[in-house]
C-alpha positions in Angstrom: 2.8 -16.9 -14.2 1.1 -13.7 -15.1 2.0 -12.0 -18.4 3.7 -8.6 -18.4 1.4 -7.2 -21.0 3.5 -4.1 -21.8 6.5 -6.3 -22.9 4.2 -8.6 -24.9 2.7 -5.6 -26.7 6.2 -4.2 -27.5 7.3 -7.5 -28.8 4.3 -7.6 -31.1 4.8 -4.0 -32.2 8.5 -4.7 -33.0 7.8 -7.8 -35.0 5.0 -6.1 -37.0 7.2 -3.1 -37.7 9.9 -5.4 -39.2 7.2 -7.2 -41.3 6.1 -3.8 -42.6 9.7 -2.8 -43.3 10.4 -6.0 -45.4 7.0 -5.9 -47.1 7.6 -2.2 -48.1 11.1 -2.8 -49.3 10.0 -5.7 -51.5 6.9 -3.9 -52.7 8.3 -0.5 -53.5 6.9 1.4 -50.5 9.8 2.1 -48.2 8.9 2.0 -44.5 12.5 2.1 -43.4 11.8 3.1 -39.8 10.2 -0.4 -39.4 13.7 -1.7 -39.1 13.8 0.1 -35.7 11.7 -2.8 -34.4 15.1 -4.5 -33.9 16.1 -1.7 -31.5 12.9 -2.4 -29.5 13.7 -6.1 -29.5 17.2 -5.6 -28.2 16.0 -3.3 -25.3 13.2 -5.7 -24.4 15.7 -8.6 -24.5 18.0 -6.9 -22.0 15.1 -6.2 -19.8 13.8 -9.7 -19.8 17.1 -11.4 -19.2 18.0 -9.1 -16.2 14.5 -9.3 -14.7 14.3 -13.1 -14.9 17.9 -13.7 -13.7 17.2 -11.6 -10.6 13.9 -13.4 -9.9 15.1 -16.9 -10.8 18.7 -17.6 -9.9 20.3 -19.8 -12.5 23.8 -21.1 -13.3 25.6 -19.7 -16.4 25.6 -22.9 -18.4 21.9 -23.6 -17.6 21.1 -20.1 -18.7 22.9 -20.6 -22.0 21.3 -24.0 -22.5 17.8 -22.5 -21.9 18.4 -19.7 -24.3 19.8 -21.9 -27.1 16.8 -24.2 -26.7 14.5 -21.2 -27.0 16.3 -19.6 -30.0 18.1 -22.1 -32.1 15.6 -24.8 -33.2 13.2 -22.5 -35.0 16.1 -20.5 -36.5 17.8 -23.6 -37.7 14.6 -24.8 -39.3 14.1 -21.5 -41.1 17.8 -21.5 -42.2 17.4 -25.1 -43.6 14.4 -23.9 -45.6 16.5 -21.1 -47.1 19.2 -23.6 -48.0 16.6 -25.9 -49.6 15.1 -23.0 -51.5 18.5 -22.0 -52.8 19.3 -25.6 -54.0 16.0 -25.9 -55.9 16.3 -22.4 -57.4 13.7 -20.4 -55.5 16.3 -17.9 -54.3 18.5 -17.3 -57.4 20.4 -14.4 -55.7 21.4 -16.5 -52.7 24.9 -17.9 -53.0 25.8 -20.8 -50.7 29.2 -21.4 -49.2 30.1 -24.2 -46.7 31.9 -22.0 -44.2 29.2 -19.3 -44.3 26.5 -21.9 -43.9 28.3 -23.4 -40.8 28.8 -19.9 -39.4 25.1 -19.2 -39.9 24.1 -22.3 -37.9 26.6 -21.5 -35.2 25.6 -17.8 -34.8 29.0 -16.6 -35.9 28.9 -13.4 -38.0 30.5 -13.8 -41.4 30.4 -11.9 -44.7 27.8 -13.4 -47.0 29.1 -14.7 -50.4 25.9 -13.2 -51.9 26.6 -9.5 -51.1 29.5 -9.2 -48.7 27.3 -8.1 -45.8 27.6 -9.6 -42.4 24.4 -11.5 -42.9 23.8 -15.2 -42.3 21.9 -17.4 -44.8 18.6 -16.2 -43.3 19.2 -12.5 -43.5 17.3 -11.4 -40.4 19.4 -13.9 -38.4 22.0 -11.1 -38.0 20.1 -9.9 -35.0 20.3 -13.4 -33.5 24.0 -13.2 -33.7 23.8 -10.2 -31.5 21.4 -11.9 -29.2 23.6 -14.9 -28.7 26.6 -12.7 -28.1 24.6 -10.9 -25.4 23.6 -14.2 -23.9 27.2 -15.3 -23.7 28.4 -12.1 -22.0 25.3 -12.1 -19.7 26.0 -15.7 -18.7 29.5 -14.7 -17.8 28.2 -12.0 -15.5 26.1 -14.7 -13.7 29.3 -15.8 -12.0 29.3 -12.5 -10.1 27.0 -11.4 -7.3 23.6 -10.1 -8.5 24.5 -6.6 -7.4 27.5 -6.5 -9.7 26.0 -8.0 -12.8 24.7 -4.8 -14.3 28.0 -3.0 -13.8 29.9 -5.8 -15.4 27.6 -6.0 -18.4 27.7 -2.2 -18.8 31.5 -2.1 -18.5 32.1 -4.9 -21.1 29.7 -3.5 -23.7 30.7 0.1 -23.0 34.3 -0.8 -23.4 33.6 -2.6 -26.7 31.7 0.3 -28.0 34.4 2.8 -27.0 37.0 0.7 -28.7 34.9 0.5 -31.8 34.4 4.3 -31.9 38.1 5.0 -31.3 39.7 2.5 -33.7 36.9 2.0 -36.2 38.1 -1.5 -36.9 38.4 -2.6 -40.6 37.8 -6.2 -39.7 34.1 -6.9 -40.2 33.9 -9.3 -37.3 35.5 -6.9 -34.8 33.3 -4.0 -36.2 30.2 -6.2 -35.7 30.9 -6.9 -32.0 31.9 -3.3 -31.2 28.9 -1.6 -32.8 27.0 0.8 -30.5 23.8 -1.2 -31.0 25.0 -3.6 -28.2 24.4 -0.9 -25.7 20.6 -1.4 -26.2 20.8 -4.6 -24.3 22.5 -2.8 -21.4 19.7 -0.1 -21.5 17.1 -2.9 -21.2 18.9 -4.3 -18.2 19.0 -0.9 -16.5 15.2 -0.6 -17.1 14.8 -4.0 -15.4 16.6 -2.7 -12.3 14.4 0.4 -12.3 11.3 -1.7 -12.6 12.3 -4.0 -9.8 13.0 -1.0 -7.5 9.7 0.7 -8.3 11.7 3.6 -9.8 9.8 4.0 -13.0 8.0 7.3 -13.7 4.3 7.9 -13.1 1.9 6.5 -15.6 1.2 10.0 -17.0 4.9 10.7 -17.7 5.2 7.1 -19.0 2.4 7.8 -21.5 4.1 11.0 -22.6 7.4 9.2 -23.1 5.7 6.5 -25.2 3.9 9.0 -27.3 7.1 11.0 -27.8 9.0 7.9 -28.8 6.5 6.9 -31.4 6.4 10.5 -32.6 10.2 10.4 -32.9 10.1 7.2 -35.0 7.4 8.8 -37.2 9.5 11.9 -37.6 12.5 9.9 -38.8 10.3 8.2 -41.3 8.5 11.3 -42.6 11.6 13.4 -42.9 13.6 10.5 -44.3 16.3 11.1 -41.7 19.3 8.8 -41.2 18.8 6.5 -38.3 20.8 4.1 -36.3 21.4 3.0 -32.6 22.2 6.6 -31.5 18.8 7.8 -32.6 16.5 4.8 -32.5 18.1 3.3 -29.4 17.1 6.2 -27.1 13.6 6.2 -28.7 13.3 2.4 -28.0 14.4 3.0 -24.4 11.8 5.7 -24.0 9.1 3.5 -25.4 9.9 0.5 -23.2 10.1 2.7 -20.0 6.8 4.4 -21.0 4.9 1.2 -21.6 6.2 -0.4 -18.4 5.4 2.7 -16.3 1.8 2.7 -17.6 1.4 -1.0 -16.7 3.1 -0.9 -13.3 0.7 1.8 -12.3 -2.2 -0.3 -13.3 -3.2 1.8 -16.3 -2.6 -0.5 -19.2 -5.6 -2.3 -20.7 -5.2 -6.0 -21.5 -5.6 -7.1 -25.1 -5.2 -10.9 -25.3 -5.0 -10.9 -29.1 -2.1 -8.4 -29.0 -0.4 -10.3 -26.2 -0.7 -13.5 -28.4 1.1 -11.7 -31.2 3.8 -11.0 -28.6 4.0 -14.7 -27.9 4.3 -15.5 -31.6 6.6 -12.5 -32.4 9.8 -14.7 -32.7 8.2 -16.9 -35.4 6.7 -13.9 -37.1 10.2 -12.4 -37.3 11.8 -15.6 -38.6 9.2 -16.7 -41.2 7.5 -13.6 -42.6 10.0 -13.0 -45.4 9.1 -16.4 -47.0 5.4 -15.6 -47.0 6.1 -12.1 -48.4 8.1 -13.6 -51.3 5.2 -15.9 -52.2 2.6 -13.1 -51.8 4.6 -10.8 -54.1 4.7 -13.4 -56.8 1.0 -14.3 -56.4 -0.4 -10.8 -56.1 0.6 -9.7 -59.6 -0.2 -6.0 -60.3 -2.0 -5.0 -57.1 -1.6 -1.3 -56.2 1.4 -0.7 -54.0 -0.5 0.2 -50.9 -2.9 -2.8 -51.2 0.1 -5.0 -51.9 1.8 -3.8 -48.8 -1.3 -4.6 -46.7 -1.6 -8.1 -48.2 2.0 -8.9 -47.6 1.9 -7.7 -44.0 -1.2 -9.8 -43.3 0.2 -12.9 -45.0 3.6 -12.5 -43.4 2.0 -12.2 -40.0 -0.3 -15.2 -40.5 2.7 -17.3 -41.7 4.5 -16.4 -38.5 1.5 -17.4 -36.4 1.2 -20.7 -38.2 4.9 -21.3 -37.7 4.5 -20.5 -34.0 1.6 -23.0 -33.6 2.9 -25.6 -35.9 6.6 -25.5 -35.2 7.9 -23.3 -32.4 5.4 -24.4 -29.7 5.6 -28.1 -30.5 9.4 -27.9 -30.5 9.3 -26.2 -27.1 7.0 -28.9 -25.8 9.3 -31.6 -27.1 12.5 -30.0 -25.8 11.3 -28.9 -22.5 8.3 -31.0 -21.8 6.3 -27.8 -21.4 5.7 -24.5 -23.1 8.6 -22.0 -22.9 7.9 -19.3 -20.3 11.1 -17.4 -20.5 9.4 -14.1 -21.1 6.8 -14.6 -18.4 7.3 -13.5 -14.8 5.3 -12.0 -12.0 4.1 -8.4 -12.5 5.2 -6.2 -9.7 2.6 -3.5 -9.1 4.0 -0.3 -7.8 1.9 2.4 -6.2 
C-alpha cells in the first residue's frame, strides 16, 4: 500500500531528535529538546492505530498480538544485549535485579535498581511501556462500535490524567500510568478522525502550524525553558496536523531516503545508544560539536544496520512478510 510520507518523515525526525538528545547528553552539548521526539512518536502512534483500526477491522486479541510481534522482538534483543554488557562489565553503572529484569521484558514499569527511576534495563524502553499500555487500552475499545472508540479512549485516558493531577499519587507505578503524557495518544487518534473526514486545515495553514511548532521547540531549547507534555504535547500535535495537512492537499514532496529513515526509526531508537557509547570511547578528544556529529551519524547508521539485519528479518520470520502496520492508503482531500 502507498506510504503516508508525512508520517514517515515525522517518525524519522522524532528518532533523529532523540539520537541528538542522547549524543548531546553524553558528549557535553545539551540538546534537551531532542527528548520531545518522544512526544511526536506518541502522537503519531495514536494516529496510526486509529487510522488503521478504522480502515482494517480487527479483533482485540489479534490487534495486541500484531503489536507485540511488531514491538517486542527487537526490544527484547536490545535488552538482552544490555544485560550481556552488564554481565561482562561494559556498563559498570547498570545494576541488574531479577524482578526488574523480568518487568523490563514484560513492559511493566518498575523502579530501576541503578537509580530509582521508572526505567527498564534499556532506558529508552520506558516509552515502550507507555506504548504497550496504550495498545492494551486501545484493544479494549475495539470491543465497542467504531463510532464510540475515540470517546472511550479519551474518557479512560482523560480520567486517569485527572486522577493523577488531583491526587498526585506517591506510588511510582500509579504516577506513571496517570501522567498527562498519555493524552498525546488520544490527540493522535483525534487527528486520525480529522484526517479521515477531510477536516484538516488547508496546506498553507498546515505549513504555518508546522513552522510554528518547530519554532516552539527551538524556543524551548534556546531559552532553556522547562518542558513536558503540557508544552511539547501541543507542539507535537501542531506538527503532525501541519505535516498531514500539507500532504493531503498534495503539497508534500516525496523523499524516499527520509521515508526510509522513518521505516528504520524504531531500530534507530532502540540501538543508537550502544553505538554512541562506542563512538565516545573511540573518538577520544574530538571537539564537542564534531563529536556530536560523529555520534549522531554512527548512532543512526547503527540503527539502520539493526533494521536491515535484525528487525526486518525478524518480521519476515514472524509474519512471513514485511510488517506494514504503518502503511495505509493515502486519502487525498481537495
